[in-house]
C-alpha positions in Angstrom: 194.7 59.9 91.0 195.7 56.3 91.5 196.5 54.8 94.9 200.1 54.4 93.9 200.2 58.1 92.8 198.9 59.2 96.0 201.3 57.1 98.0 204.3 58.4 95.9 203.2 62.1 96.5 203.1 61.5 100.3 206.4 59.7 100.3 208.2 62.1 97.9 207.1 65.1 100.1 209.3 63.7 102.9 212.0 61.6 101.4 214.4 61.5 98.4 213.6 58.1 96.9 214.4 56.0 93.8 212.9 52.7 92.4 215.6 50.1 91.8 215.5 46.5 90.6 216.0 44.0 93.3 216.7 40.4 92.4 216.0 37.5 94.6 216.5 34.0 93.0 214.5 34.1 89.7 212.5 37.2 90.4 213.2 40.8 90.0 211.2 43.2 92.3 210.8 46.9 91.8 211.8 48.4 95.0 211.1 51.9 96.2 213.8 53.0 98.8 215.7 55.9 100.0 218.1 57.2 97.4 221.0 57.5 99.9 220.3 55.9 103.3 223.6 57.0 104.7 223.1 60.7 103.8 219.6 60.5 105.3 221.0 59.2 108.6 223.7 61.9 108.7 220.9 64.5 108.1 218.9 63.1 111.1 222.0 63.1 113.4 222.7 66.7 112.5 219.1 67.8 113.2 218.1 65.8 116.2 219.0 65.4 119.8 221.0 62.1 119.8 219.3 61.1 123.0 215.9 61.2 121.3 216.9 60.1 117.9 214.8 57.3 116.5 216.8 55.8 113.7 214.8 54.5 110.7 215.9 51.0 110.6 212.8 50.1 108.6 214.2 52.1 105.7 217.1 49.8 104.9 217.1 46.4 103.1 219.2 44.3 105.5 221.2 41.4 104.2 219.2 39.0 106.3 216.2 39.9 104.1 217.8 38.1 101.2 218.2 34.8 102.9 214.8 34.9 104.6 213.1 35.8 101.3 214.9 33.1 99.3 214.1 30.5 102.0 210.4 31.4 102.1 210.2 31.3 98.4 211.4 27.7 98.5 208.7 26.6 100.9 205.7 24.7 99.6 202.6 26.9 99.1 199.6 26.0 101.2 196.6 28.2 100.5 195.1 27.7 103.9 198.4 28.6 105.7 198.3 32.1 107.2 201.7 33.9 107.3 202.6 37.0 109.1 205.6 39.3 108.5 206.7 41.4 111.5 209.0 44.4 111.2 208.5 44.5 107.5 210.1 47.8 106.8 210.0 48.3 103.0 208.1 45.1 102.6 210.6 43.2 100.5 210.3 39.7 102.2 206.6 39.7 102.5 206.1 41.0 98.9 208.4 38.3 97.6 206.6 35.7 99.5 203.3 36.8 98.1 204.7 36.7 94.6 205.8 33.1 95.3 202.1 32.3 96.1 202.0 32.5 99.9 199.2 34.1 101.8 201.0 36.9 103.8 199.9 39.7 106.1 202.7 42.4 106.1 203.0 44.5 109.2 205.2 47.1 110.9 204.6 49.5 113.7 206.0 52.5 111.8 203.5 54.4 109.7 206.1 55.6 107.1 207.4 52.0 106.7 203.8 51.0 105.9 203.6 53.7 103.2 206.7 52.3 101.5 205.5 48.7 101.8 202.2 49.6 100.3 203.8 51.5 97.4 206.2 48.6 96.8 203.3 46.1 96.7 201.6 48.2 94.0 204.9 48.6 92.1 205.0 44.8 91.9 201.5 44.4 90.9 200.0 43.3 94.2 196.9 45.5 94.5 195.1 43.6 97.3 198.1 43.1 99.7 197.2 42.9 103.4 199.4 45.5 104.8 198.6 46.9 108.3 200.0 48.5 111.5 200.8 46.0 114.2 202.0 46.8 117.8 203.6 43.7 119.5 202.0 44.9 122.6 198.4 44.6 121.3 196.2 42.7 123.6 193.8 41.6 120.7 195.2 40.2 117.5 193.1 39.7 114.3 194.2 36.1 114.1 196.8 33.4 115.0 199.3 32.5 112.3 200.8 29.2 111.2 203.9 31.0 110.1 205.5 34.1 111.5 208.7 35.6 110.1 210.9 38.6 110.4 214.4 39.8 109.6 216.6 41.9 112.0 213.9 42.2 114.6 215.9 41.5 117.7 218.3 44.5 117.7 216.5 46.3 120.7 217.1 44.5 124.0 214.2 46.2 125.7 211.8 44.6 123.3 212.7 41.0 124.0 210.0 40.2 126.5 207.5 42.1 124.4 208.4 40.1 121.3 208.5 36.7 123.0 205.0 37.5 124.6 203.7 38.4 121.2 204.9 35.1 119.8 203.1 33.4 122.5 199.8 35.0 121.6 200.1 35.2 117.8 201.6 31.8 116.8 199.0 29.1 116.1 199.4 25.9 118.2 201.4 23.9 115.7 203.0 27.1 114.0 206.5 28.0 113.3 208.6 31.2 113.4 211.4 32.1 111.1 213.8 34.8 112.1 216.9 35.9 110.2 219.7 38.1 111.6 223.3 39.1 111.1 225.5 36.6 112.8 227.6 39.4 114.2 224.6 40.7 116.2 224.7 38.6 119.3 221.4 38.5 121.3 221.9 36.1 124.2 219.3 37.7 126.4 216.7 37.3 123.6 217.3 33.6 123.1 217.3 33.1 127.0 213.8 34.8 127.1 212.6 32.8 124.1 214.0 29.5 125.5 211.5 29.7 128.4 208.6 28.7 126.1 210.1 27.9 122.7 212.7 25.5 121.2 214.8 26.5 118.3 217.6 25.5 115.8 219.4 27.6 113.3 221.7 27.4 110.4 224.3 30.0 109.2 224.7 31.0 105.6 226.9 33.5 103.9 225.1 36.2 101.8 226.8 38.4 99.3 224.8 41.6 98.2 226.9 44.7 98.1 230.4 45.0 99.6 231.7 42.2 101.8 229.9 38.9 102.3 227.8 38.7 105.5 227.1 35.7 107.7 223.4 35.4 108.3 221.7 33.1 110.9 218.3 31.7 110.1 216.3 30.4 113.1 213.3 28.0 113.1 211.3 28.3 116.3 208.5 26.2 117.7 206.6 26.0 121.0 207.9 23.5 123.4 205.8 20.4 123.9 202.9 21.0 126.3 203.1 24.8 125.9 199.6 25.8 124.8 198.9 28.9 122.7 197.3 31.8 124.5 194.9 33.9 122.4 
């Protein structure tokens, strides 16, 4: 049994899935995803105590992914440059960046998300993708990265100090972070925390995928001058 067959068996034993074409710029990805995300959420809500419900945000391709993937695909490829995707979910952005020639480590903290990301890498002909579990609270990291990127990773207010602390440890001294998020999601507390050690600028673009167009903010984040990286 191939690695992909094994992954598909594990995934299909728990989820109702389908593989769909997913076009970004001039590339079409084969994307394994939930067949009906809305129906899956309804089933969870019916079965779980709402106070303990852990919604699978990783299982949806958010509109911010399109803009971030498109942007990364237009960046020059530097073979020595290490790139890290955080909160990868289904792995769309990282896989697209790899197909564009970048050297990417794809990460998430959720084990099911990693199953989908590995399957999606194989479905798109990437047999050697570096896909691993990463906890932002980890005291020891495998490396520091010249580029860190993620889409819709600032939705949980409680995670803000943890995420900023992770950036301080994981970003190489002259590195840069790219974050994309829905413009309707306001996170002033995150940017206040971030601004203690980092400077940032952003642009807002309109993305149309399905349904109504969405305004997406793309942030470029660097350390403030004089702020040394901590390993």
